[in-house]
C-alpha positions, 0 to 999 in steps of 0.5 A, a space after each residue: 499499500 501507499 504511505 506518507 513519510 512521517 519523519 519529515 514535515 510537510 512544506 509548503 513550497 513555490 512552484 518554478 521552472 526546472 533550472 536546466 534542460 539536463 534536469 528536465 530529462 530526469 523526470 524528477 521535481 527539483 528541490 534545494 538540498 536542505 528541503 527534503 533530506 533523505 526523501 525519495 518522493 513527494 505528493 502534491 495534492 491539487 484541485 485535479 487530483 493527487 500527484 507523486 513525483 520523485 525528487 532530486 536536489 540541486 543548488 540552483 533552486 533557491 530554498 522554498 521553491 520546487 522546480 518542474 518541467 513543462 511536461 510535468 506542470 502540464 500533467 499535474 495542472 500546475 501553475 508557475 508561482 503557485 504555492 503547493 503543499 508538498 508532503 513526503 511519500 514512500 511506497 510499500 514495495 511489497 505491493 507497489 513494486 512495478 513488474 511491468 510498465 507499459 508506455 505509449 511513445 511519441 516524438 517530443 516535437 510533433 513536427 518530427 517525421 522520422 520513420 527510422 526504427 527504434 529498437 525496443 530491446 534497446 530502449 527498455 534498458 536505456 529507460 531503466 537506467 535513467 529512471 530506476 527507483 522513480 515513481 510512476 502514475 498511470 497518465 504521467 508523461 515524461 521526456 525520454 532521451 534514448 542512449 543513442 543520441 542520433 535518435 530523436 527525443 521521445 515523450 512517453 505516457 504511462 498506459 498501465 502498471 502491473 505489480 506483483 505481491 512481493 510477500 506472496 512471491 517470497 512464500 512461494 505462493 502463486 500470485 497474478 499481477 495486479 493493475 496499480 495506479 502508481 508504483 516504483 520502477 525497479 532495475 529488473 522491472 519490464 518495459 513495454 512500448 506502444 504507440 498511438 495511431 497518430 504517432 509516426 514512431 517505428 517501433 521494432 523489437 520484442 519489447 513492442 507491445 500491441 499498438 492500438 488499431 482502429 478498425 477500418 470497417 465502421 462498427 456500425 455497419 451491418 452487412 445485412 442491410 447493404 441495400 445493393 440488390 443482386 450484387 452480394 457476390 461482387 461486393 464479397 469479391 471486392 471486400 475479400 480482395 481489397 479490404 480484408 488485408 486492411 482489417 489487420 494490424 499494420 505490424 502483422 502486414 509488415 511481417 507478411 510483407 503484403 501490399 494492400 490493394 490500391 485500386 478497383 475498377 468497376 465496369 459494366 452497363 449503365 444503371 447496374 449499380 456501379 456508383 451505388 456500390 462505391 457509395 456503400 463502400 465509402 459508408 462501410 469504411 471507418 476512414 475519411 469521407 471519400 473524394 468523389 471526382 467526376 472524370 471531366 471535372 479534372 480537366 482544365 483549360 489551362 496547361 498543367 492544371 489537369 495534372 495539378 488537379 490529380 496531384 491535389 487529390 493525393 496531396 493529403 494522403 502523401 503528407 499522412 504517409 510521410 508523417 505516419 508511414 504504415 500507420 497512416 489512415 486510408 484515403 478513398 478516391 472515387 473516379 466516376 466516369 474514369 474513361 473521360 481522363 484515362 483513354 488510351 495513350 496516343 489515341 487523343 486528337 489534337 497537338 496538346 496531348 493533354 489526356 496523355 499527361 493526365 494519364 501519366 500523372 494518375 499512373 505515377 500517383 497510384 504506383 510510381 517511384 514513391 509508392 502510397 500504401 494508404 490510398 484506395 482508388 475506385 474507378 467506374 466506367 461503362 467502357 473498360 475498353 477505352 482505359 489505358 492498359 498500364 492503368 489496369 495492371 496489378 498495383 494499380 487498378 488491379 481488382 476489376 469487377 464487372 457489374 453486370 445485369 442482375 439475374 432472377 434472384 438479383 432482381 428479386 432482391 431489388 424489387 424487395 428493396 424497392 417495395 420494402 416501404 410499401 409492404 411495410 405500410 400496407 400499400 402493396 397489394 396482395 396480388 402483386 408476386 415479386 417472383 413473377 415480376 423478377 421473371 418477367 423483367 429479364 435484362 432489366 438493370 437495377 436502375 430500370 427495375 427502380 424505374 418500373 416500381 416508380 412507373 407502377 406507383 405513378 399508375 396507381 396514383 392516377 387512380 384517385 385523381 378525379 377527371 373534371 375541369 379541376 384536379 381533384 383527389 378522392 380522399 377516400 380513395 387515397 386512404 385506400 391506395 394500393 399498388 397492384 399487379 395491373 400497375 406493374 404489368 401496365 408499367 412492363 408493357 407500356 413505360 419501362 423497357 430494358 436497354 439491353 432487351 428485345 427490340 420487338 418492334 424490329 422483329 414484328 416488323 419483319 413478320 407482320 404478315 406471319 409465316 406461311 408454311 407453303 412447303 415442308 422445306 420451310 418447316 424443316 428451316 424452323 425445325 432446325 432453328 429450334 434445334 440450334 436454340 436448344 443447343 444454345 441453351 443446353 450446351 455447355 461446350 458451344 457458347 456460340 451457335 451460328 446459323 447462316 440463312 442463304 437464298 435468293 433475294 426476296 425468298 423470305 430469309 429475313 422473316 424466317 431469321 426473325 421467326 427463329 429469334 422470336 421463338 427463342 424467347 431470349 432475354 436480349 434480341 437485337 437486329 443488326 441490319 444495313 438499314 440502321 447504318 445508312 450514311 455510316 462510314 466504314 469506321 462508324 459501321 464497324 463500330 455499330 456492329 461491335 456495339 450490338 455484339 458487346 451489348 449481347 455479351 452482357 446478357 446471359 442468353 442473346 440472339 443477334 440477327 445480322 441481315 444482308 451480309 452483302 449490304 453491310 459490306 457495301 458490296 457492288 458487283 460492278 467493280 467488284 467493290 466491298 468494305 475490307 474494314 467491315 469484312 474483318 470486323 465481321 469476321 472476328 465477331 463471328 468467331 469470338 466466344 462470348 464471356 464465361 457464363 454467356 451464350 449467343 445465338 447468331 443468325 445471318 442472311 445473305 443473298 450472295 452465297 458465293 461471295 460469302 464463300 470467297 470472302 472467307 465468311 462461310 466457315 464461320 457458320 456452324 450451319 448453312 440453311 438454304 431458303 428456297 424460292 417457290 418453284 411449283 404451282 402447288 406451292 403457290 396454292 398452299 401459300 395463297 390458301 395459307 393467306 386466305 385471300 381468294 374465294 373458294 370459287 377463285 382458288 378452284 379456278 387458280 388450281 386448275 390453271 397453275 397446279 402443275 406448272 413451274 416457276 421461280 419466285 420469292 415469297 415477298 414478290 409473290 405477296 407483292 403479286 397477290 396484293 396487286 391482283 387484289 386491287 383489281 375487280 373480282 372478275 379480273 383477279 385471277 387473270 391479273 395474278 396469273 399474268 403477274 406470275 408469268 411476268 415475275 416468276 416466269 410461270 411455265 409448263 
């Protein structure tokens, strides 16, 4: 226990400054030699508490004064020239002999930045030699000069004190260390050094304690409430690759030689949740507020300012890295639309080369000569292909994650998130089946699903509005308002269409008159199409299935291709036709074709119809002439396999089979299907009967005239002929039809 020394009386002394810098390093209060003879420690009682000091005598302190260093005065809250009651003090060494002293160290000068290692195995003997037999109290601060004078002076704060009951130890009784508030340091006491999170002191050695490590994950963060539907797998991948290593203490990371991930690239179609995920990462981390920068904001009209803007983003992280080293906090920089400033070098037009120098500056900051280990750069883009390759290598944006369109489970999760409040307040009707909506909303992005919910809400909110001269609300209807299944169905059919969905208008346009099975050959074409659809869906070995429909012009190839595509019911179907590229240059046409295929790769199941290959190639038989640029684009895309987990059905049409063979495109197709012309009168009868455009009497007369004759006509030309004959009078309709068949189809015996 602690005890006051009763032999020497209490004294009232005046507080003064310590007489010399050398004495400030002793951690002792300085008194005149005649003041306290044979007293080792004194106790000072202040309003803020009791403080115990070891004392040392020196003739430079006048009688009646007691000298304190600035550090001691700050700790005990002592004012200069104040009168203090000083009591002699002694420790009961049986219970207050320090066995373990744990101190937290930092540089005495806060401006000092020095990452040279301080060996705690050498610091411990130095501290014992300088301060042995002195009094120490939890919270006490003292100045400490290592014996190696090249090392900077340290300030230490007593963090904890442990003592062993010497009485129990001498009697061989087991005793556990006791936590005490103050005690006397012995020559054989153990010293443990720690540093705070703000300290830049680099401690090494066995006497280094566990540093206080602030978890990088926000303690209030709940992973079950991320609010990112359908992206759990991607979020877990980011956490594993980029943040798992940052959860561990810096000293363990140093021992393992780990370098933290410094960059993440999120890419994918618009509206899939890239920005939302970056926002949630910022909330999850117990770090500074992320710096969010739009790519175009970096660019400046003045020379050198764009590069300076990049440097400013990293300036704070650089300063802290120099000051705190491995203990620096994490700095997050989020670049939205990063492709605006990180295009492939050498591709920028103009003579300024601004884009190139911005890319160079960003590369050097993320992973240059002076590496920063306290940054995390998150880039987001829809166009990963435009970003400079050097930025995508390990050490820079090394974690590259595609945020793709959500699957059915993901869509259900997103719908649950956006309808949660409606469900909570009883505004979601029981007829709404979210699982059904998830199945119907194929290839919807997260943003489009949110738009679908909003559209359904607006449809429901329109019901209570009374149609009159004034806009009025039916109060009773408002209170009973619920969003039902019909609201969602209306929104699906009329309001929200997926950007990567089915361009149904294009397909319906080509089969607006239906498909007439005028011959078994047409049925065989459709059956072959069904087989190829099943192959695309079920096969694990052929993710790319290609079909070429070839035949004479107007034979109905495009209509059959559209029919096969529609029967597939794939979530992504797109027509790539020359009609949509009128006036395009070769480069623009190649880019448009490439975009169709790139969009198809973003869906699990896709169907692309490439119509009239010869027209896409700008083929002209006189010359002859074709676009080699577009040809090479088609050759590559027809053979390119979709990404893992994606499947593509490609249907192409051509009226120039020999051209396709000569240009080397023929072997790109797994199946070539011939679409024949109508060549027999009986086939004409079957086609006309399928349309039902003539009366029974006209059909009987027509059969007698053409049933055993031959011709060659495409279904499109035959359809035009039928429409032309329908404009004549009933008596002349069949005669007009026969004349047209003779002129166009070469009807003969």
